[in-house]
C-alpha positions, 0 to 999 in steps of 0.5 A: 199802765195809766190805771195802776199806781206807780211805785215811786221811791223818794230818796233825796240828800239834804239841801244844804242849809235849807232843808234836811233830806227827811224834810226834803222827801216829805215836801216831795211826797206832798207835792207828788201826792197832790197830782197822783194821789194813788201812787205808792210812795216809798221815803228813803231819805239820804245822806252821803255820810257828812252833815245831816246823815244822823238826821237822815238815818233816825228817820229811816230807821224809825224804832230801830234807831235811838237818839242819845245826846251827849254833853261835849264841847264844839271845835273851839271848846265851848260847852255843847249838847250833841246827839249820836245814834244807837241802832238795834238796841246797842249792837251798832251806833252812827257818830256824826262828827259834825254834831259836835265838831261842826263847821256849822256851830261857828258863826261866819265871823268865827271862821278866822285863821286864829280859829282854824289853828286851834280848833279841836275834834275833842267833841267827837271823841267824847261821842265815840266814847259815849257809843262805846260806853253803851256797848256798841260793837260796831261804830260807823263814823260819818265825817264831813262838815268838821271845823277842824284841822287837827289830824283827829288829835283832839278825838284821840286826846278825849279817848285817853291819848296824851300828846306831849312836847319835848319837855313832856307837857301835853300840847294844847288843842289843835292843828297848829300845836301839832308842829311841837309834838314829840311823842304820842303816849297811847298807853292810856288810850281806850283799849275797846277802840281796838275791839270795835268795828269801826267804818269811816263813811266818807267820800274824801280822797284826799291824802293828809297833806301836800297840795291835795291835802286836808289843809290846802283843800279845806282849810280855806272854808274853815277860815285858814289864810294862806299862812294858816294853811302852810302852817297846819300843812306842815303841822299834819306832815309832822302828825303823820310822821308821829302816828307812824312812829306811834303805830307803825302804820303810815297814814299820810299817803293813804287816800282818804286820810285828810278827810274832816282835817285829817281825822281819818288819818288818827282812825287809820293809825290807832283803830282798825277802821275801813273807809267806805263811801258814805252814800253806800253806808247810808244806802245800806242802812235804809235798805235802799237796794230793796226799795229801788228793786220794787220801783218804777221811778225814783226821785232823788234831789240835792241843793246844787247840781253841778259836775260834783254830783257825779263824784260820789254824792248822794243823788249819784249814789242813788242813780247808780243803784237804780241803773242796775234795775234800769229804773229812770231817776228824776233829780230835783235841785235847788239850782244848777251849778258849774259843769251841769251839762255833764249831768245830761250827758252822763245818762244817770238821770231821766230829768234834771229839774230846778225847783225855782218857779221864777227868777229868784235870789238864793236866800229868797229860794232857801227861805222857800225850799218846802213849797218849791220842792212840793210844787216842782215835785207836783209838776213833774208828776203832772208830766209823767201822767202825760207821758203815760197818756201818750204811751197809751193813747187807746187805754 
């Protein structure tokens, strides 16, 4: 076994705010190759459907994916350019909500209660329309990292719907205005939405409103204070009733309807969308199961490993697929968070290894992530080499 090359699948998630998953995979591969240059490395950058998924798919699919740009607006209505991916010449498309309506497009000092009340998902609707115009027969919408809590209302407006108050006037953008909604006029809503196969890639199980709803759970990270959370929660409750009145579909209490500020509720109401775990969608797109079937070892990674890793994150999705082949999985991480001991207890990972090589602050670690990853991968590779020597001392 010592003499033959190992086949190693490198399938990490992004290290949030520091390095996208393709860069993470490249750094791990470079470090590993320094210690074991004969090994066969299969790189499969991963994501969970949220921010960074478009980048991961673009790299993993290679020539099958064509990135296209759209002139649209961010969550505050400012002009931006956002990308989506056409797959296999237009048969399918992937749209990432965060590229247009993402929280990362807002400066930290812009994440205020006032902006949270008016943030709109309209840019996401522009991306969906671009995919429809290109002839996509199936669209996967990756949710996560949104700046919005508008129930997906802005997205629907971009696709032709009208949101009217009691006087028949159109509502302004944002979730807070939904409290004045009297009627959703869907007569001009793009009819192609009813024909396309729509998949929502999301691991969020929150309902639309209530203590575990979109506003209460995710509003504070988007700038909401206590009053804004309460206001938006009441508005989303009203929105859910209006969607049911317009479509006959009760969406408010469906698990996952609260994803991305309630965007899923609009999709469940006005399209034939199905919700799937984002990591499963990405794994299928990159052919991860086939790669794992031939692997001797798997390396995954994420910025912070903690108890949430076990709840549907990309690293756990990789480990779950590898378990079927009894292939050991190594998790490289930027740091360990609350409940990280649960990772060892789960048995999902053979090794959980932080990448820091000395005591350092988070900001310094993030600036140096590429080097730290490569060096950590090299150390792990040398440790594996020792293990192989011990396993066959007479070889």
